[in-house]
C-alpha positions in Angstrom: 101.8 150.4 144.6 104.0 150.1 141.1 107.4 151.8 141.2 107.6 154.4 138.2 110.1 154.9 135.5 110.9 156.7 132.4 112.9 155.6 129.6 115.3 157.1 127.0 116.0 155.8 123.8 112.3 153.9 123.8 112.6 152.9 120.5 115.4 151.0 120.3 116.0 147.5 120.4 116.7 147.0 124.3 113.9 149.5 125.1 111.6 147.1 124.1 112.1 144.5 126.8 111.4 147.4 129.7 107.7 147.8 127.7 107.1 144.3 127.7 107.9 143.9 131.3 105.8 146.8 132.4 103.3 145.1 130.4 103.3 142.1 132.0 103.7 143.1 135.8 101.6 146.3 135.7 101.0 145.7 139.5 105.2 146.3 140.1 105.7 148.3 137.4 104.7 151.4 135.2 106.3 153.2 132.6 105.6 157.4 133.0 107.5 158.1 129.8 109.6 157.6 127.1 111.8 160.2 125.4 112.3 159.3 121.5 113.3 161.9 120.0 112.1 161.2 116.2 108.2 162.6 116.4 107.1 159.8 114.1 108.6 156.8 115.6 107.2 158.5 119.0 103.6 158.5 117.7 104.1 154.9 116.6 105.0 153.8 120.3 102.3 155.7 122.0 99.7 154.0 119.5 101.6 150.2 120.0 101.8 150.7 123.8 99.6 153.2 124.8 102.4 155.6 126.8 103.5 159.0 126.6 106.5 160.0 124.4 108.9 163.1 125.0 111.2 165.1 121.9 113.5 165.7 125.1 114.8 164.7 128.6 113.5 168.1 129.9 110.0 167.4 128.9 109.8 164.4 130.0 110.8 165.6 133.9 108.6 168.8 133.3 105.3 166.6 132.7 106.2 163.1 135.1 107.7 162.7 138.0 109.5 159.0 137.6 111.4 157.4 140.4 114.2 156.8 138.4 114.9 156.6 134.6 116.3 154.0 132.4 119.2 155.4 130.3 119.1 152.8 126.9 121.3 155.1 124.2 124.8 154.5 122.9 127.7 156.4 122.7 128.6 159.6 124.0 124.6 160.5 124.4 124.2 157.8 127.0 127.1 159.5 129.3 125.5 163.2 128.3 122.0 162.0 129.8 123.6 160.4 133.1 125.1 163.5 133.5 122.0 165.4 133.4 120.2 162.9 135.4 122.7 163.2 138.0 122.7 167.2 138.1 118.7 166.9 138.5 118.7 164.3 141.3 117.3 161.6 139.3 118.6 158.0 140.2 119.3 156.3 136.6 119.4 152.5 136.1 122.0 152.5 132.8 122.8 149.8 130.2 126.6 149.3 129.6 128.9 152.4 130.3 128.7 154.4 127.5 132.7 154.7 127.2 134.8 153.3 124.7 138.2 153.0 126.3 139.6 153.3 130.1 140.0 157.1 129.9 136.4 157.4 129.1 135.6 155.2 131.7 137.7 157.2 134.3 136.2 160.4 133.3 132.6 158.8 133.3 133.3 157.6 136.6 134.9 160.7 138.3 131.7 163.1 136.9 129.3 160.9 138.3 131.1 160.3 141.5 131.5 164.1 141.7 128.0 164.7 141.0 126.8 161.8 143.9 124.2 160.2 140.8 122.5 157.3 142.2 122.9 154.9 139.3 123.0 151.2 138.7 123.9 149.4 135.4 121.2 146.8 133.6 123.7 144.2 133.5 121.1 141.0 133.5 123.7 137.9 132.6 124.1 137.1 136.5 120.6 137.6 137.3 119.0 135.1 134.7 117.4 132.1 136.6 120.2 129.0 135.8 122.9 131.6 137.0 121.2 132.5 139.7 120.7 128.7 140.6 125.0 127.9 140.0 125.4 131.0 142.2 123.3 129.8 144.7 124.8 126.2 144.7 128.1 128.2 145.0 126.9 130.3 148.0 126.1 126.8 149.8 129.7 125.7 150.4 128.9 122.3 148.8 131.3 123.0 146.2 134.0 123.8 148.6 136.0 127.0 147.5 135.8 127.8 143.9 139.2 127.6 141.8 138.2 127.8 138.0 135.3 129.1 136.1 135.0 128.8 132.4 132.4 131.0 130.7 130.9 130.4 127.2 127.9 132.4 127.2 128.2 136.5 125.8 130.7 138.6 124.7 132.9 141.0 126.4 132.1 142.4 129.9 129.1 140.2 129.8 131.4 137.3 129.7 133.6 138.9 132.5 130.9 139.8 135.0 129.7 136.1 135.2 133.4 134.9 135.5 133.9 137.3 138.1 130.7 136.1 139.8 131.0 132.8 139.6 135.0 133.2 141.2 133.7 135.9 144.0 136.1 138.2 142.6 136.4 141.8 143.6 138.6 144.3 141.8 141.8 142.1 142.3 144.1 142.4 139.3 144.3 140.0 136.9 146.8 138.4 134.2 145.7 137.8 130.9 146.4 135.8 127.7 144.3 135.4 124.7 144.0 134.2 121.1 141.6 134.7 118.4 141.2 131.9 115.7 139.2 132.2 112.7 136.8 129.6 111.0 133.7 129.7 109.0 130.0 128.2 109.8 127.0 128.8 108.7 125.1 132.1 109.1 122.5 131.4 111.9 119.9 134.4 113.7 121.6 137.7 114.7 119.7 140.6 116.4 117.8 141.4 113.4 116.4 138.0 113.4 116.6 134.5 111.5 118.9 134.2 108.9 117.3 135.0 104.9 119.7 132.2 103.4 121.7 129.1 103.9 125.4 130.6 103.2 128.6 130.1 105.2 130.4 133.0 106.7 133.7 133.6 108.5 133.6 134.3 112.1 135.9 134.6 115.1 136.3 132.9 118.6 138.0 134.5 121.1 139.4 132.6 124.2 140.8 134.1 126.9 142.6 132.9 130.4 142.2 135.2 133.4 144.5 134.2 135.8 143.5 135.7 139.6 146.5 133.8 141.5 144.3 131.4 143.4 141.6 131.5 140.5 141.4 131.3 136.6 138.9 132.3 134.6 138.2 131.1 131.1 136.5 133.4 128.4 135.2 131.7 125.5 133.0 133.9 122.8 131.9 133.3 119.2 130.0 136.5 117.5 126.1 135.4 117.4 127.1 132.2 119.5 124.3 133.0 122.2 121.5 133.0 119.4 123.1 130.4 117.2 121.2 127.5 115.9 124.5 125.0 115.7 126.2 126.3 118.5 125.7 126.0 122.3 126.5 128.2 125.3 128.2 126.3 128.0 129.2 127.1 131.6 131.4 125.3 134.2 132.3 126.2 138.0 134.8 124.1 139.4 135.4 123.6 143.5 137.2 121.7 145.7 134.5 119.1 146.4 133.3 119.3 143.0 131.7 121.0 139.9 128.8 122.5 137.9 129.1 121.4 134.2 126.2 123.4 132.2 123.1 121.4 134.3 125.2 118.8 135.8 126.6 119.1 139.3 129.4 116.4 140.4 129.9 116.3 144.1 131.6 114.3 146.6 131.1 114.7 149.6 133.0 114.3 153.4 131.6 110.7 154.0 133.3 110.0 150.0 130.0 109.2 149.1 129.9 110.3 145.1 126.6 112.5 144.4 125.3 113.2 140.5 123.2 116.0 140.3 120.7 117.7 138.2 120.0 121.7 137.7 116.3 121.1 137.0 114.3 123.6 135.4 110.4 123.2 136.6 107.8 124.5 133.8 104.0 124.5 134.8 101.8 124.1 131.9 103.3 121.2 130.9 101.0 117.7 130.3 98.4 117.9 132.2 99.2 120.7 134.6 96.6 123.3 134.3 98.3 126.3 136.3 99.3 128.1 133.1 102.7 128.3 131.5 105.8 129.9 133.4 109.0 129.1 134.9 108.4 127.7 138.5 111.8 127.8 139.3 115.1 125.6 139.1 115.8 122.3 141.6 118.9 120.4 142.5 117.8 117.0 143.8 115.5 118.5 146.7 116.3 122.0 147.2 114.9 124.7 145.3 117.9 126.8 144.4 115.9 129.4 142.4 112.3 130.1 142.5 110.6 132.8 139.8 109.7 135.8 141.5 107.7 137.2 138.8 105.6 133.6 138.2 102.9 133.1 136.7 103.9 135.9 134.5 104.7 135.1 131.2 108.5 136.3 130.9 111.3 134.3 129.2 114.8 134.5 130.5 116.0 137.4 129.4 112.9 139.1 130.4 113.0 137.7 133.9 116.7 138.9 134.2 116.1 142.6 133.5 112.8 142.6 135.7 114.8 141.5 138.3 117.3 144.7 138.1 114.0 146.7 137.4 113.0 144.9 140.9 116.5 145.7 142.4 116.8 149.2 141.3 113.2 150.0 143.1 114.7 148.6 146.3 117.7 150.7 145.9 116.4 153.8 145.3 114.4 153.1 148.9 117.7 152.9 150.5 118.5 149.2 149.6 121.8 147.4 148.6 123.6 148.4 145.7 123.1 145.4 143.0 125.6 146.4 140.4 127.2 149.7 140.3 129.3 151.5 138.4 132.6 150.6 140.0 131.7 146.8 139.2 130.4 147.7 135.7 133.4 149.9 135.1 135.8 146.8 136.4 134.2 144.5 133.8 134.1 146.9 130.6 138.0 147.4 131.8 138.9 143.7 131.9 137.5 143.4 128.7 139.1 146.1 127.2 142.4 144.4 128.4 141.4 141.0 126.9 141.0 142.9 123.3 144.1 144.2 123.7 146.0 140.9 124.6 143.7 139.4 121.6 145.2 142.2 119.0 148.6 142.4 120.5 149.5 139.0 121.3 150.9 140.0 124.8 150.1 138.9 128.5 148.7 141.9 129.9 148.4 142.5 133.7 145.6 144.8 135.0 146.3 147.6 137.2 144.1 148.9 140.1 141.4 151.2 138.8 140.3 154.8 140.4 136.7 153.1 141.0 138.2 149.9 142.9 136.8 148.9 146.1 138.4 147.0 149.0 
């Protein structure tokens, strides 16, 4: 039986992912209702996607029986919905914690902890196929102890989450130095779509050095870089015995033999292959580091990662492990806030242990 879930904020950009995933994987996921406050938008959603919409959370819970609810709204509204769902005993898969500052994060955590909320955050970046492959290689031990990670993939807490995952960092304190560099480059795609004209714009590149004592994280991001046609994303991980540099892997074995390997993406449906077009997985030498659990559905990487969030949430509500709880999300958001503070003040910032920190 597919897991059933509702969505709050179904007309937004992020909610569209869940609709496409449920349409592609009906045997796994079923959307039982969506809260869209605007009636005209709700009717349009019903016509386009064939789903029921409601104007309020109360109407959704009165008419449907979801296994959990996805909260996909910004700002204080998100916090309010999360608290109301916790009071109703309904598990929540939320977008980024809706708190603009440290005080808001602390208040949100305390209130949800007091309500014994079952809540996970849909942080998809560590679940992208290539990041899953890199993490599998790290866990294999072939790189030895990891000492450095450079992440130039996404902004703010998303980048921080990747740094912590790659370095194996929990809630340790970190010393942060940071700077902002402004330059001009050609305007490219944004969330709204491709550029409508060719023009030069000013953009800011943020750089931060996160010193965890025995491990170093380097954060590097320019606005809209991850959508750009003229700038590349980059991620590298260095360990005692080798490194990952984007898709290249260098390892020196104990026999002193040097290995030069590649994270090779395997797609079906290319050339004469007749299996349909989809991601099969990622190979490194003879080893599958990642195999797509949603094959042969034609989902792109971001959708695969969010589908993984949904599947992990389905497992979590049945007693499975936490995969990205409010504690981790709050920590990444907090470090992101401290990076911004270090940029704006020019000061070296050392984080403090927060109330959500676990041993």
